[in-house]
N, C-alpha and C positions, 0 to 999 in steps of 0.2 A: 465675623466669621467666615470662613471659606466654605466653599462648595465641595464637599467630599464625596465623589463616588465610588463610596468602598461598602457601605453598608446600610443597614438599619437598625437600631436598636431601641426598645421600648422597656420602658421601667414602670411597674405601678404598685402602688401601697394600698393595700385595701384597710388594713389595721395592723398594729404592730405585730400580729402574728401571720399577716399576708402578704408578705413582700416577694416580687419577682422581678427578676431582669432577663431580657431575652434579645438574640440578634439572628440575623441569616447569617449564612456562611461564605458568601460572593466576595472575591479578591477581584478587583477589575483593574486591568492594566490601562492605563489612558481610557479612551472612551469607546474602544472597540472591542477589548478583548478578555473574557474572564481567565483568570488565573488559575483560581481554585473556588471549589464549591463549597468545603465543607470547613473552615476556618472557624475558630471557637473564640469569639471577639467577647465573652461575658465570662467573668471570674468570681469566685468566691476568695477573699483576701482576708489577712488579718483575723486569724483564729477561728474562719468562717462567721464571722460577722458582720463583713461589709461585703455588698454585691458590687460589681462595676463591669462597665459595659464600653466600649469605645468605636467610635466612627473616625475613619481616616487612615493614616498609613500603619500598618501592621507593624513594623517594627519600631515606629513613635510609640505605639500604644505599649509595646514590651515595657520599655522605656522608663514611659510614665506610669505605667503598673508599679513597678520595681521602686521608683522613687515616692509613689504615693505610699504605699506600705511601710517603708523608712518614716516618713511623716506620721502615720498613724500608730505607730510604734513610740516616736519622739512625744507624741499627745494622747498616749496611754488610750488610742483607741477612738478618741473624740473625734467625730466624721467631719463636724465643721471647721474645726481649728484646724485639724490636717489638710484639709480642702482649701484653706485659705492661705495657709503655707505652702502648698504645693503649687496653687495660682501665682503667689507672689514671686516664686522660685522659678517656674515658669516663663513668665514675664521677663524677669530681669535677667536670668541667668542666659550669657550669649548662645551657646550651644543648643539650650533647649528651645530659646525663640523661635527657632525654624521649624519644632515638631508641628506635623501637622496632624490634629486630631482635637475630638472633644468626648469628653467623657461624664459618662453618668455614675452616681455613687448613691448607694442606698444602704441604711441600716434600719434598725428598729423605731429609730426617731425621726430621722428626717431621709428627703430624696433630693440630690443635688444635679445641677449641670455645672461642669468645671470647665473653662477655656483657656486658650493661650494667652490670650488677651488679659488675663488677672480677673476674669470673672466668675464671680462662685454665686448662680442663682437658686434659690428654691423656688420652686414652680408654684402658682397659686393652688393648683389643681393636685391630686393625689397620682397622677401619671404624666408621663414626659417620654417624647421621642427625637431622635436625632439621627443624623445622617442623611443619605440623599434621599431615602423613601420617608423621610421622619415627619414629614406632614401629613401624607396619606395616614401611616399607622397612627399619628395623633389622633388623626379624625376619627379612625375606628375605635381607637382606645376610649375617646370620650362618650362614643355614642353606647359602647358596650359597658364601661364602667357605671355610666349614669342610668342605662335604662335596663340592665340586667342584673341578675343577681351571680352573674359569673366570678370564679376566684381570681385572684391576681393572675397565676398561671396562665388560666384559660382565656381571660381577656390580651396577654401578652402575647399568646401563639397566634389566636386569631388576628389579634391586629396587624401582627407581623405576617400572617398569610395573606391577609387583604392588601397590605402594602405588595408583597411581592407579585400578587397577581397585577400590578398596575405600575410600580418603578423595574426599569430595566436593570438598574444597580441593585437590586435586592432580589434575594433566591429564596426557595421554601426548605431550604437545609437549615432549621431554625434550633437553637441550642438556648437551654433554659437553666439559670439558677433560682434558688429560692431560699429564702431564710426561714 
């Protein structure tokens, strides 16, 4: 998986009624210039039943979101089957193979990481983070999830805030979606 200097995305599942995904708003051009502060990289799709978030190229993220939503429709909203179908298409389709992004997707049953090399990973924990500040956000989410009673949204916001204080490619313009 490549190193994306674009964003940080965090997803948390406390239970089937407390699911949240959030991301910062920074879009970085190369390694030295901030192009945008308040990009929205998390979305609610498929009849508001699936949350998605992207780290990587913004245009690639839009392309993947559209294709993922089509796969969700083909598979009647089954997140795992749609994710596997997307990953297979992403890996094998000549045009899609060059898309640079990682995607998190969550619904009431599952939390998944989907990558362009055909991987669909269900994390061992009920939290996951990707992007340039992903390791910082993951460490913060781990501590907050396991040692507080904070809601999924509170953990997402605080983990992103902590990552933004450490990672130069992450800012504190946080957008959140919840189920």
